[in-house]
VEXDREN-2710 file (C-alpha; in Angstrom, 1 decimal):
% VEXDREN-2710
k/r/px/py/pz
1/UNK/18.1/-48.4/11.4
2/UNK/15.9/-47.5/13.5
3/UNK/12.5/-47.3/12.5
4/UNK/11.8/-43.6/14.1
5/UNK/14.4/-42.4/11.3
6/UNK/13.2/-43.7/8.1
7/UNK/11.3/-41.2/5.9
8/UNK/8.0/-41.4/5.7
9/UNK/6.3/-40.3/2.9
10/UNK/4.3/-36.9/3.3
11/UNK/0.0/-37.6/2.8
12/UNK/-2.0/-34.4/1.7
13/UNK/-3.9/-33.8/5.1
14/UNK/-0.1/-33.4/5.9
15/UNK/0.2/-30.6/3.8
16/UNK/-3.0/-29.6/5.0
17/UNK/-2.7/-29.4/8.7
18/UNK/-2.4/-25.7/9.6
19/UNK/-6.0/-25.0/7.8
20/UNK/-8.0/-27.4/9.0
21/UNK/-6.2/-27.3/12.5
22/UNK/-7.0/-23.0/12.7
23/UNK/-10.2/-23.6/11.3
24/UNK/-11.6/-25.8/13.4
25/UNK/-10.5/-23.4/16.6
26/UNK/-13.6/-21.4/15.2
27/UNK/-16.1/-23.9/14.8
28/UNK/-15.4/-24.6/10.8
29/UNK/-14.7/-28.7/10.1
30/UNK/-13.4/-28.6/6.2
31/UNK/-13.4/-32.6/6.5
32/UNK/-17.2/-32.3/8.3
33/UNK/-18.7/-35.1/6.0
34/UNK/-15.8/-37.9/7.0
35/UNK/-17.1/-36.8/10.6
36/UNK/-18.0/-40.1/12.3
37/UNK/-19.1/-38.7/15.3
38/UNK/-21.8/-36.7/14.7
39/UNK/-22.3/-34.9/17.8
40/UNK/-18.8/-33.2/17.7
41/UNK/-19.8/-32.1/14.3
42/UNK/-23.2/-30.8/15.6
43/UNK/-21.1/-28.9/18.4
44/UNK/-18.7/-27.3/15.9
45/UNK/-21.2/-26.0/13.7
46/UNK/-23.4/-24.4/16.3
47/UNK/-20.2/-22.4/18.2
48/UNK/-19.1/-21.5/14.4
49/UNK/-22.4/-20.2/13.7
50/UNK/-22.8/-18.6/17.3
51/UNK/-19.2/-16.5/16.7
52/UNK/-20.0/-15.1/13.3
53/UNK/-23.6/-13.6/15.2
54/UNK/-21.7/-12.5/17.7
55/UNK/-18.8/-11.2/14.9
56/UNK/-21.6/-9.6/12.9
57/UNK/-23.2/-7.6/15.7
58/UNK/-19.5/-6.4/16.4
59/UNK/-19.1/-5.2/12.9
60/UNK/-22.5/-3.6/13.0
61/UNK/-21.2/-1.8/16.0
62/UNK/-18.3/-0.6/13.9
63/UNK/-19.9/0.6/11.5
64/UNK/-22.6/2.8/14.0
65/UNK/-19.3/3.9/15.3
66/UNK/-18.2/5.2/12.2
67/UNK/-21.2/6.7/10.6
68/UNK/-21.3/8.4/14.0
69/UNK/-18.0/9.6/13.8
70/UNK/-18.3/11.0/10.2
71/UNK/-20.6/13.5/11.0
72/UNK/-18.6/16.3/13.0
73/UNK/-15.6/17.1/11.1
74/UNK/-13.8/17.0/14.7
75/UNK/-14.3/13.3/14.8
76/UNK/-13.2/12.5/11.4
77/UNK/-10.2/11.2/12.6
78/UNK/-11.8/8.4/15.1
79/UNK/-13.9/7.7/11.5
80/UNK/-10.6/7.1/9.8
81/UNK/-9.0/4.8/12.7
82/UNK/-11.8/2.5/12.4
83/UNK/-12.3/2.3/8.7
84/UNK/-9.3/-0.6/8.4
85/UNK/-10.8/-2.3/10.7
86/UNK/-14.0/-2.0/9.2
87/UNK/-12.8/-3.7/6.1
88/UNK/-10.9/-6.3/7.4
89/UNK/-14.0/-7.5/9.5
90/UNK/-15.5/-7.4/6.0
91/UNK/-13.4/-9.2/4.1
92/UNK/-13.1/-11.6/6.5
93/UNK/-17.2/-11.9/6.5
94/UNK/-17.2/-12.3/3.1
95/UNK/-14.8/-15.3/3.0
96/UNK/-16.2/-17.5/4.7
97/UNK/-19.5/-16.8/3.1
98/UNK/-17.8/-17.9/0.2
99/UNK/-16.4/-20.8/1.7
100/UNK/-20.0/-21.8/2.8
101/UNK/-21.4/-21.3/-0.7
102/UNK/-18.7/-23.2/-2.2
103/UNK/-18.5/-25.6/0.3
104/UNK/-19.3/-28.2/-2.1
105/UNK/-16.8/-27.6/-4.4
106/UNK/-14.4/-27.4/-1.7
107/UNK/-14.9/-30.6/-0.8
108/UNK/-14.7/-31.7/-4.5
109/UNK/-11.3/-30.1/-4.9
110/UNK/-9.7/-30.8/-1.5
111/UNK/-10.6/-34.5/-2.4
112/UNK/-9.6/-34.8/-6.1
113/UNK/-6.4/-33.4/-4.9
114/UNK/-6.4/-36.2/-2.6
115/UNK/-6.6/-38.5/-5.1
116/UNK/-3.6/-37.6/-7.2
117/UNK/-1.6/-36.7/-4.7
118/UNK/1.7/-38.5/-5.0
119/UNK/1.4/-41.4/-2.3
120/UNK/5.1/-43.0/-2.5
121/UNK/7.9/-41.7/-1.5
122/UNK/9.7/-42.4/-4.8
123/UNK/6.8/-40.8/-6.5
124/UNK/6.8/-38.0/-3.6
125/UNK/10.6/-37.2/-4.7
126/UNK/10.0/-37.7/-8.3
127/UNK/7.4/-34.4/-8.0
128/UNK/10.4/-32.8/-6.1
129/UNK/7.4/-32.3/-3.8
130/UNK/9.6/-31.7/-0.5
131/UNK/11.0/-28.4/-1.9
132/UNK/7.5/-26.6/-2.8
133/UNK/6.1/-27.7/0.8
134/UNK/9.4/-25.8/2.5
135/UNK/8.9/-23.0/0.6
136/UNK/4.5/-23.5/1.3
137/UNK/5.5/-24.0/5.6
138/UNK/7.9/-21.0/5.1
139/UNK/5.0/-18.4/3.7
140/UNK/2.3/-19.9/6.0
141/UNK/4.6/-19.3/9.3
142/UNK/5.5/-15.7/8.4
143/UNK/1.4/-14.6/7.4
144/UNK/0.1/-16.5/10.5
145/UNK/2.2/-15.1/12.5
146/UNK/1.4/-11.5/11.0
147/UNK/-2.1/-12.0/11.0
148/UNK/-2.2/-13.1/14.9
149/UNK/0.1/-10.4/15.5
150/UNK/-2.4/-7.8/14.3
151/UNK/-5.6/-9.0/16.1
152/UNK/-3.5/-10.1/19.4
153/UNK/-2.1/-6.2/19.7
154/UNK/-5.2/-4.5/18.9
155/UNK/-7.1/-7.0/21.2
156/UNK/-4.5/-7.4/24.3
157/UNK/-2.9/-3.9/24.0
158/UNK/-5.6/-1.8/26.1
159/UNK/-5.3/-4.8/28.7
160/UNK/-2.0/-4.7/29.1
161/UNK/-1.4/-1.3/28.7
162/UNK/-4.0/-0.4/31.9
163/UNK/-3.1/-3.5/34.2
164/UNK/1.0/-1.8/34.0
165/UNK/-0.5/1.5/34.7
166/UNK/-2.4/-0.1/37.3
167/UNK/-0.6/-2.3/39.8
168/UNK/2.9/-1.0/38.7
169/UNK/3.0/2.7/38.0
170/UNK/0.4/3.7/40.8
171/UNK/-2.1/5.0/38.7
172/UNK/-5.4/5.0/41.1
173/UNK/-7.8/4.3/38.5
174/UNK/-7.8/1.3/35.8
175/UNK/-8.6/2.4/32.0
176/UNK/-11.2/0.6/30.8
177/UNK/-10.5/1.0/26.8
178/UNK/-10.7/-1.6/24.4
179/UNK/-8.8/-2.4/21.2
180/UNK/-11.4/-1.5/18.1
181/UNK/-13.7/1.5/18.1
182/UNK/-17.5/0.0/18.7
183/UNK/-20.7/1.6/19.5
184/UNK/-22.7/-0.1/21.9
185/UNK/-26.3/-0.1/22.9
186/UNK/-25.1/0.1/26.7
187/UNK/-22.5/1.7/28.8
188/UNK/-19.5/-0.9/28.4
189/UNK/-17.5/0.6/30.8
190/UNK/-19.5/1.3/33.7
191/UNK/-19.1/-1.6/35.7
192/UNK/-16.2/-4.1/36.1
193/UNK/-18.5/-7.4/35.0
194/UNK/-19.7/-5.9/32.1
195/UNK/-16.5/-4.4/30.7
196/UNK/-14.7/-7.8/31.1
197/UNK/-17.7/-9.8/29.4
198/UNK/-17.4/-7.2/26.6
199/UNK/-14.1/-7.1/26.0
200/UNK/-13.6/-10.9/26.1
201/UNK/-16.7/-10.9/24.1
202/UNK/-14.5/-8.2/21.5
203/UNK/-11.4/-10.6/21.9
204/UNK/-13.5/-13.7/20.6
205/UNK/-14.9/-11.7/17.5
206/UNK/-11.2/-10.4/16.5
207/UNK/-9.6/-14.0/16.6
208/UNK/-12.9/-15.2/14.6
209/UNK/-12.3/-12.4/12.2
210/UNK/-8.5/-13.3/11.7
211/UNK/-8.6/-17.0/11.8
212/UNK/-11.2/-16.5/8.9
213/UNK/-9.1/-14.2/6.7
214/UNK/-6.0/-16.1/7.5
215/UNK/-7.2/-19.6/6.9
216/UNK/-8.7/-18.7/3.2
217/UNK/-5.3/-17.3/2.1
218/UNK/-3.4/-20.7/3.8
219/UNK/-6.4/-23.0/2.0
220/UNK/-5.3/-21.2/-1.2
221/UNK/-1.6/-21.6/-0.6
222/UNK/-1.6/-24.9/0.0
223/UNK/-3.9/-25.6/-3.1
224/UNK/-2.1/-23.4/-6.0
225/UNK/1.1/-25.1/-4.2
226/UNK/-0.3/-28.4/-5.2
227/UNK/-1.4/-27.2/-8.8
228/UNK/2.0/-25.4/-9.2
229/UNK/3.7/-29.0/-7.7
230/UNK/1.3/-31.3/-10.5
231/UNK/2.2/-28.7/-13.7
232/UNK/5.7/-28.9/-12.8
233/UNK/6.0/-32.5/-13.1
234/UNK/4.0/-32.8/-15.9
235/UNK/6.7/-30.4/-17.4
236/UNK/9.6/-32.2/-16.3
237/UNK/8.2/-35.4/-17.9
238/UNK/7.6/-34.0/-21.3
239/UNK/11.0/-32.5/-21.6
240/UNK/12.6/-35.9/-20.3
241/UNK/10.8/-37.9/-22.8
242/UNK/12.9/-39.7/-25.3
243/UNK/10.4/-39.4/-28.0
244/UNK/11.7/-42.6/-29.9
245/UNK/10.6/-43.1/-33.2
246/UNK/10.6/-47.0/-33.4
247/UNK/8.1/-46.7/-30.5
248/UNK/4.9/-44.6/-31.6
249/UNK/2.4/-46.5/-29.6
250/UNK/4.7/-46.0/-26.5
251/UNK/4.9/-42.0/-27.5
252/UNK/1.2/-41.9/-28.1
253/UNK/-0.2/-43.9/-25.3
254/UNK/2.7/-41.7/-23.0
255/UNK/1.2/-38.2/-24.4
256/UNK/-2.6/-39.2/-24.1
257/UNK/-1.4/-39.6/-20.1
258/UNK/-0.5/-36.2/-20.1
259/UNK/-2.8/-34.5/-21.7
260/UNK/-5.6/-36.1/-19.2
261/UNK/-3.5/-35.6/-16.4
262/UNK/-2.9/-32.0/-17.4
263/UNK/-6.7/-31.4/-18.1
264/UNK/-7.3/-32.7/-15.0
265/UNK/-5.3/-29.8/-13.3
266/UNK/-6.8/-27.3/-15.5
267/UNK/-10.3/-28.4/-14.6
268/UNK/-9.0/-28.3/-11.0
269/UNK/-7.5/-24.9/-11.5
270/UNK/-11.3/-23.5/-12.7
271/UNK/-12.7/-24.8/-9.3
272/UNK/-10.4/-22.6/-7.2
273/UNK/-11.0/-19.4/-9.8
274/UNK/-14.6/-20.2/-9.3
275/UNK/-14.3/-20.1/-5.3
276/UNK/-12.2/-17.4/-5.2
277/UNK/-12.9/-15.2/-7.8
278/UNK/-15.4/-12.9/-6.6
279/UNK/-13.8/-13.0/-2.9
280/UNK/-10.5/-11.8/-4.3
281/UNK/-11.5/-8.8/-5.9
282/UNK/-13.7/-7.8/-2.5
283/UNK/-10.3/-8.3/-0.9
284/UNK/-8.3/-6.3/-3.5
285/UNK/-10.7/-3.4/-3.4
286/UNK/-11.1/-3.4/0.6
287/UNK/-6.9/-3.8/0.9
288/UNK/-6.5/-0.7/-1.5
289/UNK/-8.7/1.0/1.5
290/UNK/-7.1/-0.5/4.2
291/UNK/-3.7/0.5/3.4
292/UNK/-4.7/3.9/2.8
293/UNK/-6.6/4.5/5.9
294/UNK/-3.7/2.8/7.5
295/UNK/-1.1/5.0/6.1
296/UNK/-3.0/8.2/7.1
297/UNK/-3.3/7.0/10.9
298/UNK/0.7/5.6/10.6
299/UNK/1.7/9.2/9.8
300/UNK/-0.6/11.4/11.9
301/UNK/-0.8/9.4/15.0
302/UNK/1.3/8.9/18.3
303/UNK/4.3/6.2/18.9
304/UNK/2.3/3.6/20.6
305/UNK/-0.3/4.2/17.7
306/UNK/1.9/4.0/15.0
307/UNK/3.5/0.7/16.0
308/UNK/0.4/-1.4/16.5
309/UNK/-1.1/0.1/13.0
310/UNK/2.5/-1.0/11.4
311/UNK/1.5/-4.3/12.3
312/UNK/-2.1/-4.5/10.8
313/UNK/-0.2/-2.6/7.6
314/UNK/2.1/-5.1/6.9
315/UNK/-0.3/-7.9/7.5
316/UNK/-2.5/-5.9/4.4
317/UNK/0.6/-5.7/2.3
318/UNK/2.0/-9.0/2.8
319/UNK/-2.0/-11.0/2.4
320/UNK/-2.0/-9.3/-0.6
321/UNK/1.5/-10.0/-1.9
322/UNK/1.5/-13.5/-0.6
323/UNK/-2.1/-13.4/-2.8
324/UNK/-0.4/-12.1/-6.0
325/UNK/2.7/-14.1/-5.7
326/UNK/0.9/-17.6/-5.8
327/UNK/-1.9/-16.3/-8.9
328/UNK/1.7/-15.3/-10.4
329/UNK/2.7/-18.9/-9.9
330/UNK/0.1/-20.8/-11.4
331/UNK/0.0/-18.7/-14.6
332/UNK/4.0/-19.5/-14.5
333/UNK/3.6/-23.2/-13.8
334/UNK/1.1/-23.9/-16.3
335/UNK/2.7/-22.0/-19.1
336/UNK/5.8/-24.1/-18.9
337/UNK/4.1/-27.3/-19.7
338/UNK/4.2/-25.6/-23.6
339/UNK/7.5/-24.6/-23.2
340/UNK/8.2/-28.0/-22.2
341/UNK/6.3/-30.3/-24.6
342/UNK/8.0/-27.7/-27.4
343/UNK/11.1/-28.7/-25.9
344/UNK/10.2/-32.2/-26.9
345/UNK/12.5/-33.9/-29.9
346/UNK/9.1/-33.8/-31.7
347/UNK/10.3/-33.7/-35.2
348/UNK/11.4/-37.2/-34.9
349/UNK/8.1/-38.6/-34.0
350/UNK/5.0/-39.3/-36.3
351/UNK/2.2/-37.2/-37.5
352/UNK/-0.5/-37.9/-35.3
353/UNK/1.9/-37.5/-32.1
354/UNK/2.8/-34.4/-33.4
355/UNK/-1.0/-32.7/-33.4
356/UNK/-1.8/-34.4/-30.3
357/UNK/1.2/-32.0/-29.1
358/UNK/0.4/-29.2/-31.3
359/UNK/-3.1/-29.4/-29.4
360/UNK/-1.9/-29.4/-25.8
361/UNK/0.7/-26.6/-26.5
362/UNK/-1.9/-24.3/-27.7
363/UNK/-3.8/-24.9/-24.6
364/UNK/-1.1/-24.6/-22.5
365/UNK/-1.4/-20.9/-23.9
366/UNK/-4.4/-19.9/-22.1
367/UNK/-2.6/-20.3/-18.8
368/UNK/-4.2/-21.6/-15.3
369/UNK/-5.1/-18.5/-13.5
370/UNK/-7.7/-16.3/-10.9
371/UNK/-9.2/-13.9/-12.6
372/UNK/-11.2/-11.6/-10.5
373/UNK/-14.3/-9.8/-12.1
374/UNK/-13.1/-6.7/-13.6
375/UNK/-9.4/-7.5/-12.2
376/UNK/-6.8/-8.1/-14.4
377/UNK/-5.6/-11.9/-13.7
378/UNK/-3.8/-12.1/-10.4
379/UNK/0.0/-11.8/-10.6
380/UNK/2.6/-9.6/-9.2
381/UNK/1.3/-7.0/-11.8
382/UNK/-2.1/-6.8/-10.0
383/UNK/-0.2/-5.8/-6.8
384/UNK/1.5/-2.8/-8.4
385/UNK/-2.3/-2.1/-9.2
386/UNK/-3.5/-2.3/-5.6
387/UNK/-0.6/-0.6/-4.0
388/UNK/-1.2/2.4/-7.1
389/UNK/-5.0/2.4/-6.0
390/UNK/-3.7/2.7/-2.0
391/UNK/-1.2/5.5/-2.8
392/UNK/-4.2/7.7/-5.0
393/UNK/-6.6/7.1/-1.9
394/UNK/-3.9/7.9/0.5
395/UNK/-3.3/11.3/-1.7
396/UNK/-6.8/11.7/-2.0
397/UNK/-7.5/11.4/1.7
398/UNK/-4.5/13.7/3.0
399/UNK/-5.6/16.6/0.0
400/UNK/-9.3/16.5/1.4
401/UNK/-8.8/16.2/5.3
402/UNK/-6.1/19.0/5.1
403/UNK/-8.3/21.6/2.5
404/UNK/-11.7/20.8/5.6
END
């Protein structure tokens, strides 16, 4: 058989490929501590900082535009239009800030996950890694497409529309518009070269925001997929263990190794919770407002605006669902460990074995989860709460807008 057809084991780096590559396009190198090229690392860091300085100046422009728009009822609709973009930008900013603040924790988490990653093809089959990876890749592909479709549509649509009208429909002037509503301290449309420099500056800022927003969630998906895989493996091993009463030492040795393995996974889950809990709280609060404002735009705008904002609405809803789905999966996988331990033939084993097993079951009854402050643990119930909050905001906005 040809060597190219021989199946080779998947490394942890293979599973991390998407977030690592996308992050590098904005200058963020997750594995910078392993780099042997100091110049490349320095240039990436400069590119990242310059990009975020530019991006935050654009966010300030959005905030000024929002403030000016709410001063007059005639322009309130413009404030409602720019509000979802501000929310998206602030969440992207805060996610990147979280990655920077918890960089050491992130490095430790990824290094430890790589350490316990199954290395051989036989081990990966025992872990059913192919099934987990297949689902993860599908989810990542869908969410990546939606997130980049949103930023690309908002960024390129005005230029494409103006080009078609000017070159193919016979319009005498080229409409110099931007995809985002931003206040500038200068006239950004006065001259052609000023317009295009500003346009591509905004395009880079939008791309950077999209990648920062996207990759933090892709990283979460990869990490939780790994943790669910490990919890599932522990459950399978516990259920399959024969618990031969004549081999007490072997039973105790096996259970000790499973308890240490389980404790290691729970510790890694705490790292994930520490990194993501506060940023996801802000994410959910902003998502509630975003969905509300986008829904208002969809119900009150022209067809072309509706189509653009529908992509934005779908991206926001899928992002919240994605996080909640994986939070729910983490809870379910960690709880199953206790069920698997109870399903053993433990009644044949020694008293010492039963006491240790009981402690493991008790520990698994407090499942691994991500716990945003003041919010319930992240699960599908959280998704329903976010959607409910969005509808309440939407109803309030509609009532207030038409009453005034």
